N, C-alpha and C positions, 0 to 999 in steps of 0.2 A: 503477714506472709513473708515480707522482706526480712524482718528480724529473724524469723525461724530459719530462713535460708542462710543468713549470715552465721547464725549459731551452728548450724550443721556444717557449714564450710569451715568454721573455726575448729570444730571438733575433729573433722577429717584431717586438717592440717596438723593439729597437735598429735593425733594418733600416728600420722606418718612420721613426724619428728621423733616420737617415742620409739617407734619401731627402728628408726635409723640408729638412735642412741643405744637401744638394746642390742642391735647387731654389732655396733662398735664394742660394747662391753663384752659380748661373747667372743669377739675376735681377739680382744686384749686380755681375756681372763687368765691366760697362762702367765702373763706378765704381772697382773694385779694380785693374783693369789699369793705368791711368796711375800709380797709387801704386806698384805693383810695378816698373814701368819706371823711375820716378824713383829709387827706392831702389837699384836695380841700377846705375844710372848713377853715383850717388854712391859706391857701393862700388867700382866700377871706377876711378873717378878717384882714390880714396884708395889703391888698389892701385898705381897707376902712380907715385905719389909716395912710396910706403912705403920705397923703397931709400935715399933721402936721409935724413940724420939729422934735418934740420929742414925739413920740407916746407913750402913756401910756401902762401900762400892760393890758393884756387881762383879762377881768372879765366875770363872767357868764352872765351879762347883754348883753355883746357883742354877745354872742352866741344866746341870746333870741331875739335879734332884728329881725332876719330873721328866719322863720321856716325852718327846714331841707328840707321839700318838695319844698319850694320856692327856696332855695339855689340850690338844685339839678336840678330844672327846668331851672336855668340860668347857666348851666354848660358852661364854656368856656375852650378852649384848654389850658392845663397846659404847659407853656414853660419850657423845660428841661434846657435851658441855664441860666435861672434865679434861678435855684435851689440853687446855692451858695449864692445868695443875701439874701434869706429868710431862710437859714439854721439856722442862729443864732436866728432869731425870733421864729422859730418853736421849737428850743431847749429850749428857755426861757419859751415858753408857756407850753411845756411838763414839765419842771422843776416846773413851778408854779402849774400846776395841781397835780403833784406828791406831792408837798409840802402841798397843800390844803388837799389832801386825807390823808396824813400821819401826819397831825398836831396833836400834842399831844402825838406822839410816843416817844420812847426813843431815845437818841442821837446815840446809837449804830446802831439801825435800820436805822436811817436817814443817817448815814455814809455809810451803806451798799447799800442803795438805790442810794445814790449819785455815789458810785462806779459803780453800775449797769448802771446808766444813762450815765456815762462817757464811759463805755465800749460800750454801744449801739451807742453812738455818734461817737466814733472812728470807729466802724464797718460800720456805714452808710457812713462815710467819705471815708473809704477804698473802699466800694462798688461803691460810686460815681466816685472815681478816676479810678477804674478798668473799669467802664462803659465808661468813657471818652476815655480811651485808646482802648477799644474794638470797639467803634463806627466806627473809620476810617477803620479798618480791615473788619468789617462787611459790611460797604458800598462797599469796594473794592470787597469783595466776591460776594455781590449781583450784582455789576456791571459786573463782569466776568461771572456770571451765566446767566444774561440777554443777554450778547453778545454771549455766547455759544449757548443759546437757539435760538437766532436770526440766527446764522450761521447754526445751524441744520435745522431750518425751511426753510431757503433759499436753502440749499442743498437738502432737501426733495422735495421742489417745482421744482427745476431744474431736479432732477432725475425722477420725475413722480411717479405715484402710483406703489407701490411694492406689488405684490400678493404673499404673503408668510407668514410664521409664524410671529406673532406679537412679538416685542421685549419684553424681560422679564423685569418686574418692579423690584424695589428694594427688595420687599418681596420675590419674586420668586428667585432672585439671592441669597439672604441670605439663603433661605430654601435649594436651590440646594447646596450651599457650606456646609451647615450643613450635608446634606445627604452624600456628598462626604467624609467629615471628618469621619462620622460614619462608612461608608463602608471601608475606609482605616484602621480604628481602628479594624474593624472586620476581615479584611484580614490579618493583622499582626499576625503571630502566637505567642502564649504565650510561655514563657520558658518551662512550663510543657509539652506543645504540642511538642516542639522541642525535648525535652528529650524522650518523648514517641516514636516519629518517629525514633530517633536514635536507641533506644532499639529494635524496630521492625525490622529495617534494619539489625542490628547486628544479631538478631535471625534468620532472613531469610538467611543471608549469611552463618551462621553456619550450618543450615539445608541443604543448597545446598552443602556445602563442605562435610558434612557427607554422603549425598546421592551419591555424585561423588566418594568418597572414597570406599563406599560399592560396587558400580558398578565396579570400578577398581579391587578390590579384587576378585569379582566374575569372571571377565574376566580372571584374572591371574590364578585362580584355574582351570577354564575350559581349558585354554591353557596348563597348567601343566598336567592335566589329559589326554588330547589328546596326548601330547608328551610322557607321560609315557606308554600309551597303544600302541603307535607306537613302542616304544623301546621294549616293551614286545613281540609284534608280530615279530619284526625283530630278536630278540633273539631266539624265538621259531623256526622261519624259518631257522636261522643259525644252530641251534642244529639239526634240522631234516636233513638239507643238510650234516652236518658232520657225522651223523649216517649212512646215505645212502652211502656216499663216503667210510666210513670205512668198511661197510658190503658188498660193491660191489666187485665182483670178475669177471674180464674179461673172456668171454667165450673162451673155448679151442676147436679149430676146429680139428675134428678127421681126420684120413687119408682118410677114405671113402668120407667125404664131400669134402676134397681138391681134390681128384681124380675125383669125379663127376663134380666139378666146372671146372676143367682143361679140362676134356673131352668135356663138353658142349661148352666151348670157342673154342676148336679145331674143333669141328663139325661145328660150325657157320662159322669159317674162311674157312674151306674146302668147304662148300656149296657156299659161296660167290665166291671162286676161280673157282668152276665148272660153276657157272652161267656166270661169266665173260668170261670163255673160250668158252662156247656154243654161247654166243652172238658174240664173235669174229669170230667163224667159220661160223655162219650164214651170217655175214656181208661180209666175203670173198667170199662165194658162190654167194651171190647176185651181187657182183661186177664182178664175172666171167661170169655169165649167163645173167645178166640184168633183171631177174625176181625175185620176192620174193620167198624165200624158205619156204615151208610149210611142217610141219611134218605130218605123217599119222594120221588119226583120232584115231586109236587105241593107238598110242603112246601118243597123246595129252591127251586123257582121262585118261590113266594110270598115266601119269605124274602129271596131276591135282589132282587125288585122292591121290597119294603119297605125294604131297606137302601139301595138306590139312591135311592129317593124321599127317605128321611131324610137322606141325604148332600146331596142337592140343596137341601133345605130348610135344612139346617144351614149350608151355604156361603152361601146367600142371606142368612140371618140374620146371619152374621158380617160379611158385606160391608156390610149396612145399619148394623150396630152401629158398625163402624169409621168409616163416613162420618159418622154422627151425632156420635161422639166428636170427630172432626177438626173438624167445623163448630162444635161447642161450644168447643173449645180454641183456635179461631182468634181472635187479638186484634182488637179493633175498629179500623176504618180511621181513619187520621189524615189530615186534609185537607192536601194538598201543592199545590205550584205546578203540577205536571204532570197529576196524576190523583187520583181519590178512590176509595177502596175501598168496596164495598157492605157494609151492616150485616149481621150474621149473622141468619139466619132461625130460627124456632122448629122444634124437632125433633118430628116426628109419630110417634106410637106405634101407629098402626093396623096396621102390618106385624107388630109384635111381638104384638099382640092376635090377629091371624090365626093366627100360629104357635101361640099358646097354645090357641086353640080347636081347631086341628088335632090337637094332642097329646091333647086331652081326648076325641076321638072314638073312642078305643080302637084306634088303629093299633098292631099288635104291635111291641114294641121288640126289635131284633136288634143284634148287634154291628156296629160301623162297618166292619170289614174284610169283604171278600168271602170266602165259604166256599172258593172255588176259587183264592184268591190264592197260597197257599203249598203247592199240591198237589205241585209238582215239587221243592220244597225238602226235601232229605234231613235237614237239621238239625232240622226241626219235624215230621217224619213220625212217626206213632204207631208204625209197625212198627220204626222205628230206635230210638226212645227208650224205649218201654215193653214191647215184645214181641220174640220171636225173629225173626231175619232171614229174609226171604222173597225168592224170586227177583223181579228187577225186572220181568220180563215178566208174571208172575202178578199183581203189584200193579197194573201198568198196565192189565191186562185187567179187573181188578176195579173200577178207577176209571173206565173208559170209560163205563159206564152213568150214573155220577154227573155226568159232564161233558155228557151229552146232555140238553138242556132238554126239558121236556114242556109241555103246555098249562097255563096258569095256571088255578087253580080259580075258579069263579064265586063272586062275593061275594053273600051273602044280605042 
């Protein structure tokens, strides 16, 4: 396939060269035709006198024997191989004609013409020798071209018809090569273009570096500002804590507060012991009789009222005690730019004295828990812990009178 393409390309190039040479020949035909006619006339004249052993010089009468039109009508092929035989005859005829034309001229001019004729003769001899050397090579080239064309034709016949783009001829190939060369020249950057691109790249890099440097400086300034504000806030908080610690005086508990607190703790412990003792006595009675022990309704109602009253008093006392301790433990106010705190006030003990007098009036002390708080709890039921099991309905029936309140007794 590659060989066939090469052969076709060679044929196209040779055809193009042949067309160019043919066009040159047609363009120069007006100049070549007189020369060919003159050569033929000379050869024809030499042929007429070739029969004689010593042919005489050519005269104008010889040219007048045959008209030019008649001589051109009897044109015969001019043998190239006999050119060397008639070269001397033609040269003599030309010299004779030149001599006849220049008869009567000066000797200097005649010498110059002879030199010109000699130069022309040598040039023609060189041209003839070169042609003799080029003929074998031209014949070999023509033979190779014909063989390549025959091979290409046989290959095309064997391959069959090809439906595709037609092969490019020599003109198209040359035009395509010229276009490629021009495009390559256009694509190659000029030195000025390279310098301009380098300058633009350098400028762009400098701008990017300056922008990055500005952003880094801005971030660093923001970070420093944030850190500075944090340090200022920490310093202000530290100074505030130092002032509060230096101005804080721990509260001093008075003797009345201490005595009230100790009495309250003793009262709570005493009531817990009484409740435990009452529960133990009730459990012993139940074990001895086998039935649950129930207190009289009047005793139950009075005990409940006393317990509720004591619980309210105890809650009020604890609340006031906590408020007093909080006011005493509050640090003194430090003057600030925005506001000023009020100074702590003295704690009054009138409420605690009222509670102490109330306890001294003989109010019976009962447990803090309500007697009916754990009635439905089976884990603390006496019948479950200390005695034999009884039906739930029977125990509920026995407990119903206990849950029914009665009129409280009159106080004497």
